[in-house]
N, C-alpha and C positions, 0 to 999 in steps of 0.2 A: 273208794266209796261209790263212784259213779260208773265203774268199769262195766259191770254187768248190764246196766241200763243201756249203754252205748255199744255193747258187744265187743269190748276191747279186752285184750289179753294183758296189757300193762299200761301204765300211765304214759300218754304220748307227749306230755309237756313237762316232764321233770326237768329241773335246771342242772342236773348232773351232766358231766361231760361224757356221754355215751356215744362212741363213734358210730354205732349201728343206726343212730337217728340223724347223723350228719346229713344235712341238705347241701348238696354241692351247687351253690350259686356260682356265677361266673368268677367272682373274686376268690371263692374257696377253691375252685378248680385250679385257677392260676397259681394260688399260693402253694397248693400241694405239688403242682408240676415244678415250680421254682425250687421247692425244698428237695424233691427227688433229684432234680438236675444238679443242684449244688452239692448234694451228698455223693452222687455217683461220679461227678467230675472233680470231687475233692477240692471244693472252693475254699475250704477253711472255715471262715465265719459266715453265718447266714443270719439275717435279722427279719423277724416277722412281727408287725405291730397291728394293733386294732383297738377299738374302743372296748370298755368293759362290757362283757357279755356278747362279743362279736363272734365267738366260737373258736378262739385261738387254741385253747387247751384241747377241745374236741378234735380240731384239725390235727394237732400233734399226735393224739392217740390214733387217729386214722392213718397218719404217716407211719407210725410204728407197725401197723398191720400190713403196710405196703412193702416194708423192707424185707429182704430175703434173710434166710437163716444164717448167712455168712456175715450178717451185720450185727455187731454187739452194740447195745444202747444203754444209756443212763438217762433217766428222765427225772429231773429235780423240780418238784412242784413248789417248794418253798425256797425262794432265793434270798430271803431276808436273814442271811447267815453271815458270820464272820468268815474271813478267808480260810482259817483252819477248819471250821465247821463245814464249809462248802466242799473243801477238798476231801474231808472225811465222808461226806454224803455221796460224793462222786465215786469214791473208792468202793463204798458199800453197794452202790447201785450196779457197779461193774462186777460185784461178787468178790472183791478183794478185801483181805483182812491183814492190814499192816501190823507188824510186830510192835512198832513204836509209833506213838501219836505225835509225830513232829512233821513239820513241813517238808524237810529234806527227805524223811523216810517215805512220806506220801508220794512225792514227786519221783523219787527213785523207783518205787514199785510201780507207779503208774506208767513211767517210761518203759520199764521192762515188759509190762503187760502189753503196751501198744506195739512194741517191737515183736513180741511173740505173735500177736494177732496179724501183723504185717507178713510174717513168715507163712502164716496159714492162708494168706490172701483174703483176710477178713477186713471189713470196714468197721470203724468204730465211730459212734455218734453220741454226742452229749447235747441234751436239750435242757435249757434253763428257762423255766416258765416264770412269769412275773419278774422278768429281769430288770424292770424299772426300779425294783427295790434294792438292787445290788449297790453296795457302797462303793465309792470311787476306788478305794484300795483293793476291793475285791474284784472290780472290773479290771484293774491293772493286773491282778494275779491271773485272771482268766486270759488276758492278752499274753502273758508269759507262758501259759499252758500251750498256746499255739506255737511256741518255739520248739515244742517236741515234734521234731520232723527229721526226715532223712534229707539227703542232698536233692532228691527228686520229688518228694511229695510230703504233704501234711500227714501226720500219723492218725489224726482224727478230726472230725468236723464238729464245730460248735454252733448250735442253733440258739440264738437269743430271741426269746418271745416275750412281748410285753405291751403295755399300753402306750399311747402316743408319747408319753413322757420319756420313754426309753429313747426314742429317736432324738428328742431334744437334748437328753443327757449325753448321748453319743456325739452330738454336734459340739460339745464343749471342747475348747482348745486343749485342755489337759488330756483329753482322750483321743487326740489326733491319730496317734499310732494305732490304736485299736480300730478306729473308724476306717483307716486306710486298708485294713485287712478284711473288711467285710465285702465278700464277693457277691452276695445276693441280698437285696433289700426289697421288702414288699409290705404294703399296707393293706389290710383287709377292710374294705368299706362296708357299711351296713347294707342290708338287703334293699333292693329297689322295690318300689311299690308293686310292680308286676310280679315279684317273687313271693309276695306274702301268701297268696292262696296256694302256690306250689309248695311252699315251706310247710304250711299247716297240713295240707292233705298228704304230703309225704310222711310226716310224723304220725298222722292218724293211721295211714296204711301200715307202717312199720309196727304200730301198736296193735294191729289186728282188725282195723275197721274195714268192712267190706261193703261194696256196692254203694259207696257214697251215702251211707246211712246217716251221717252227720253233715249238715249243710251250714256253711257260713254265708250269710247274705252279703251283697256288695257293700251295703252300708256298714255291716260288721267289719269287713275287711278294711274299709276306709278308716273306720275308728281304730282298728288295731294298728294301722300304719301311723296314724296321727299320734297315738300314744307312744308307740315303740320307736318311731324313727327308723325302723328296719333292724333294730338290735334284736338278735334271736332270743336272748335271755328274757327281755321284756315281753316279746311275743309269747313266750312260754308262760310267763306269769299271768298275763291277761287271759290267755286261752284256757289255762287250767281253771281259773276262777269262772270263766264263761261256761265251761262244761259243767261245773258244779251248779251254777245257777240254772242251766238248762235241765239238769237232773231234778232239781227242786221244783221247777215249773213243769216237769214232765214233757219237755219238748226237745227234739233233736235238730231243730232249726235255730241257729244262733244269729240273732239280729243285732242291730245297732244299739237298741235299748239295753240288751243284756251286756254288751261290751261296755256301754257307758256305766252301768251299774257295777260291773267288775272293776273298772278303773277307779270308781269312787271308793270301793272297798279296799283297793290296794293303796291309793294315794290320798283318799279323803277329799277328792275334788272331782268335778265333772270334766269330760273331754272338752277341749276348746274346739269350737266349730271352725273347720278350715275355711 
């Protein structure tokens, strides 16, 4: 609705997980490097956590773009599945079609697939998003998947991605064996205050903004940080509303009043003064 007014080619503040818009804060850079290292060094289990809207799924999609053509991947977005359903989803994402829908059949074919990829010198990566939703018995099944290995190395790497609850669940005594197999653990913190303007202008530039035609005042940036706490998804929500308000007011300068009005429209409340 407001794209033409601002000279934009696409919406800069969609809440979809588009890796083209990913702003690499220090935390996101570190997380990506840890993931790449863990995969290339075949560390087995990797764990990435962060608050809701911290950019975990977007980071995972950026990771997929960084892996070479010799890496086969499965990316499971819905982890709220039974053990058998999860195994079936994993098989389908790897392009496998088992003749029988049984756990033994799934595991046998998956093991054969992994051995074949090993012969080709290919890496295999499984990413499980929203892993905090995995049931205990399903987590145990995932641990058993890590037993698919040769005498020298793991046949594939498993990345567990989730909210902070995932880390608390993995600290449960009943999951000790799984926790001991996690070679990489990293928590993505919210953006720092100094990153807010860089994040916003990065997304505007990707969306087609030129010559800083859209300006967020210091007061606006302060208000965005107070509202969002540095969570990218919340920044997107308030900035999208703010651009719409700017369009209605026919201004390309987004000030604190516009941000306060946007927060009220989202939450039904005014910003709390810092």
